[in-house]
C-alpha positions in Angstrom: -7.2 -21.9 15.7 -5.3 -18.9 16.9 -2.4 -17.7 14.8 1.1 -18.2 16.1 3.2 -15.3 17.3 6.6 -15.8 15.7 8.0 -12.6 17.2 6.7 -10.6 20.2 8.3 -7.8 22.1 7.0 -6.5 25.5 8.0 -3.1 26.8 11.2 -3.2 24.7 13.4 -0.1 25.3 16.9 1.0 24.5 18.7 4.0 26.1 22.0 5.5 24.8 23.3 7.7 27.6 20.5 10.3 28.1 18.6 9.5 24.9 15.9 6.9 24.6 16.2 5.4 21.1 13.3 3.0 21.7 10.6 3.1 24.4 8.0 0.7 25.6 7.7 -1.1 22.3 5.1 -3.9 21.9 5.2 -5.8 18.6 3.4 -8.9 17.5 4.4 -10.7 14.3 2.3 -13.7 13.3 3.5 -16.7 11.4 3.4 -16.2 7.6 3.2 -12.4 7.9 5.2 -10.0 5.7 5.4 -7.5 8.5 6.3 -3.9 7.5 8.2 -1.9 10.1 7.9 1.8 9.3 9.0 5.1 10.8 10.8 8.3 9.9 14.6 8.5 9.9 15.7 8.3 13.5 12.5 6.6 14.7 14.4 3.7 16.2 13.9 1.0 13.5 17.5 -0.1 13.2 18.0 -0.1 17.0 14.9 -2.3 17.3 16.2 -4.7 14.7 19.6 -4.9 16.5 17.8 -5.9 19.7 15.7 -8.5 17.9 18.9 -10.1 16.5 20.7 -9.9 19.9 23.3 -7.5 18.4 22.7 -5.1 21.3 21.0 -5.6 24.6 17.8 -3.9 25.5 17.8 -1.5 28.4 14.6 -3.1 29.5 11.8 -5.2 28.1 11.8 -8.6 26.5 12.0 -10.2 23.0 10.3 -13.6 22.4 10.9 -15.6 19.3 8.8 -18.7 18.5 7.3 -18.4 22.0 10.6 -18.4 23.9 12.5 -15.5 25.4 15.6 -14.6 23.4 17.5 -14.1 26.7 18.7 -17.5 27.8 17.9 -19.2 24.5 19.9 -17.1 22.1 21.9 -19.7 20.2 19.0 -22.1 19.6 16.6 -19.4 18.6 18.8 -17.5 16.3 19.5 -20.6 14.3 15.9 -20.3 13.1 16.3 -16.6 12.2 18.0 -15.0 9.2 19.0 -11.3 9.2 20.2 -8.6 6.9 21.0 -5.4 8.7 21.6 -2.3 6.5 24.2 -2.8 3.8 25.6 -6.4 3.3 29.4 -6.7 3.3 31.3 -9.3 1.3 34.8 -10.1 0.3 34.6 -8.3 -3.0 37.4 -10.3 -4.8 35.8 -13.6 -3.9 33.0 -15.2 -5.8 29.4 -15.2 -4.5 29.6 -18.9 -3.8 32.9 -18.6 -1.9 31.4 -15.8 0.3 28.5 -18.0 1.2 30.8 -20.9 1.9 32.7 -18.8 4.4 29.4 -17.8 6.1 28.3 -21.4 6.2 31.6 -22.4 7.8 31.1 -19.7 10.5 27.7 -21.1 11.2 29.1 -24.5 12.0 26.1 -26.4 10.7 25.2 -28.1 7.4 24.4 -24.8 5.6 26.8 -25.8 2.8 24.0 -27.9 1.4 21.9 -24.7 1.1 24.2 -22.6 -1.0 23.0 -23.5 -4.5 19.4 -23.5 -3.3 19.5 -20.0 -1.8 21.5 -18.6 -4.8 18.8 -20.0 -7.0 16.1 -18.5 -4.9 17.5 -15.0 -5.3 18.3 -15.5 -9.0 22.1 -15.5 -8.7 22.9 -19.2 -9.4 24.0 -18.5 -13.0 26.5 -16.0 -11.7 27.6 -17.7 -8.5 31.2 -18.2 -9.9 31.7 -14.5 -10.5 33.5 -12.1 -8.1 31.2 -9.9 -6.0 33.0 -6.8 -7.2 31.4 -7.4 -10.6 27.9 -7.3 -9.1 25.5 -4.4 -9.3 24.2 -2.9 -6.1 20.9 -4.8 -6.6 22.8 -8.1 -7.0 24.7 -7.5 -3.8 21.5 -6.9 -2.0 20.1 -10.1 -3.3 23.3 -11.9 -2.2 22.8 -10.4 1.2 19.3 -11.9 1.3 20.8 -15.3 0.1 23.1 -15.1 3.1 20.2 -14.5 5.4 18.5 -17.6 4.0 21.3 -20.0 4.8 20.1 -22.6 7.2 16.4 -22.5 6.1 15.3 -19.8 8.7 11.6 -19.6 9.6 11.9 -15.9 10.2 13.9 -13.4 8.1 14.6 -9.9 9.3 15.5 -7.4 6.6 16.6 -3.9 7.4 16.1 -1.5 4.4 16.8 -4.2 1.8 15.9 -1.9 -1.1 18.1 1.0 0.1 19.9 2.7 -2.8 18.4 0.5 -5.5 17.0 1.7 -8.8 13.4 1.0 -9.7 14.3 -2.3 -11.4 16.3 -3.4 -8.3 13.5 -2.5 -6.0 11.0 -4.5 -8.1 13.4 -7.5 -8.0 13.7 -7.4 -4.2 10.0 -6.9 -3.8 9.2 -9.9 -5.9 11.8 -12.0 -4.1 10.2 -11.1 -0.7 6.8 -12.0 -2.0 8.1 -15.4 -3.3 9.8 -16.2 0.0 6.6 -15.6 1.8 4.2 -17.3 -0.6 6.3 -20.2 -1.8 8.7 -20.9 1.1 6.3 -20.0 4.0 8.9 -17.7 5.6 7.8 -15.0 7.9 9.4 -11.7 6.9 10.1 -8.7 9.1 10.7 -5.9 6.7 12.0 -2.4 7.8 11.7 0.2 5.1 11.2 3.9 4.4 9.7 3.2 1.0 6.0 3.4 1.8 4.9 2.3 -1.6 6.9 -0.9 -1.4 5.4 -1.7 2.0 1.9 -1.1 0.7 2.5 -3.5 -2.2 4.4 -6.2 -0.1 3.3 -6.2 3.6 0.3 -8.0 5.1 0.7 -6.4 8.5 2.7 -3.4 9.7 3.7 -1.2 12.7 4.7 2.4 12.5 7.0 3.9 15.2 7.9 7.5 15.7 10.6 8.8 18.1 11.0 5.3 19.4 7.4 4.7 20.3 4.7 2.6 18.7 2.1 4.7 16.9 -0.1 2.0 15.3 0.0 -1.7 14.5 -2.3 -4.0 12.6 -3.3 -5.5 9.2 -2.4 -3.2 6.3 -5.8 -3.5 4.6 -7.6 -2.8 7.9 -5.6 0.2 8.8 -5.9 1.8 5.3 -9.7 1.0 5.3 -10.4 2.7 8.6 -11.4 6.3 9.1 -11.9 9.1 6.5 -10.8 8.6 2.9 -10.3 10.9 0.0 -12.5 9.5 -2.8 -12.2 10.3 -6.5 -15.4 10.3 -8.5 -15.3 10.0 -12.3 -18.7 11.6 -12.8 -20.4 13.4 -15.6 -21.1 16.3 -15.6 -18.3 17.0 -13.2 -19.3 20.5 -12.5 -22.7 19.4 -11.4 -21.2 16.6 -9.2 -18.9 19.2 -7.6 -21.8 21.5 -6.8 -23.9 18.6 -5.2 -21.0 17.3 -3.2 -20.0 20.8 -1.9 -23.6 21.3 -0.7 -23.9 17.8 0.9 -23.5 17.0 4.6 -22.2 13.6 3.6 -18.9 14.9 2.1 -16.1 16.9 3.7 -13.6 18.8 1.7 -14.5 18.8 -2.0 -12.3 19.8 -4.9 -11.9 19.5 -8.6 -8.9 17.5 -9.8 -8.7 17.6 -13.6 -11.7 15.6 -15.0 -12.4 14.2 -11.5 -14.1 15.4 -8.4 -12.5 14.5 -5.0 -14.0 14.7 -1.6 -13.2 13.4 1.9 -15.8 11.0 3.1 -16.0 8.2 5.8 -15.7 4.8 4.2 -19.2 3.8 5.4 -20.7 6.8 3.6 -19.3 6.2 0.2 -22.3 4.3 -1.0 -24.7 7.0 0.2 -22.7 9.7 -1.6 -22.8 7.6 -4.8 -26.5 7.1 -4.5 -27.1 10.8 -4.0 -25.2 11.6 -7.2 -27.0 8.9 -9.3 -30.4 10.0 -8.0 -29.6 13.5 -9.1 -29.0 12.3 -12.6 -25.2 12.3 -12.4 -23.4 9.5 -14.4 -20.9 7.9 -12.0 -18.5 5.9 -14.1 -16.0 5.1 -11.4 -15.3 5.6 -7.6 -11.6 5.5 -6.8 -10.5 5.6 -3.1 -7.3 7.5 -2.9 -6.0 6.8 0.6 -2.5 5.5 0.3 0.0 4.3 2.9 1.9 7.6 2.4 -1.1 9.7 3.2 -1.9 7.4 6.2 1.7 7.5 7.4 1.9 11.3 7.3 -1.5 11.7 9.0 -0.6 9.6 12.0 3.0 10.6 12.5 2.5 14.3 12.4 2.3 15.4 16.0 2.4 11.7 17.2 5.5 12.1 19.4 3.4 11.8 22.6 0.9 9.2 21.4 1.1 5.5 21.5 -1.5 3.3 19.9 -1.7 -0.3 21.0 -2.9 -3.2 18.9 -6.5 -2.6 19.8 -6.4 0.7 18.0 -7.3 2.9 20.9 -4.9 5.7 21.8 -3.2 6.3 25.1 -1.3 9.4 26.1 2.3 8.8 27.1 4.3 11.4 29.0 7.5 12.7 27.5 9.0 12.4 24.0 11.6 9.8 24.6 
């Protein structure tokens, strides 16, 4: 059975006076995804999220949520969506529970019943009676996510939820997002500039640059495609370096401490390993080194005029936007 598109944009664009912040954006988020939304600063991520949440109107294009256009169905659709845009704001001298009670009252539904549940989900229930001004930055971020979870949304959109957090805070938010997806079945749309966090958390992703889509797909598939840098733990390393440097199978070859690294297409890694073993080299480990950071930098450098649709082929687009 086909997977369900929880969120889809078609030709989405936003113009501010003479500047296009977002152009011709086509996104497809499937039910159950943790969808990473990546791009350099100024790429148009926050503008896109504001359009998805109906905080600003698109200049052109459409947003569909749960198979229905957002335009004309805004109230009914957004009841099924939770959102955290940039930094969460609260009444600092009120307790966490009281802040959520105010949000629940503004929603005008039965979200009051959810307050203890969402505080428990984000790990704040034991401190729900404390004032927010006693909370750390990481706790405030988690309270912001709790606010987004009121009303049991099916889709939660998070804009830079780990911004400004220390490593422990980042770990807590990452584990929370994973639990929400795994245990609660919530689809997560996650904007971030922390590539390592997306690599550890997201199942699918899209990268935009200068307001245009560069690439979109499953994280594992995108990182597996194309040429990789592979690290060989091989003995003797000098002999392995010599063989790889002379081989047509490997590209750039270099020594990195006790290891030998070379660029090689994924489908050729087995042949390179076999060549080394047949030459009497002891290969103790093969470690692919392609990271999301390397992939991100490779496809965003010089990508201002390139858009890559979901099929993976490239099309040239005129103008930078």
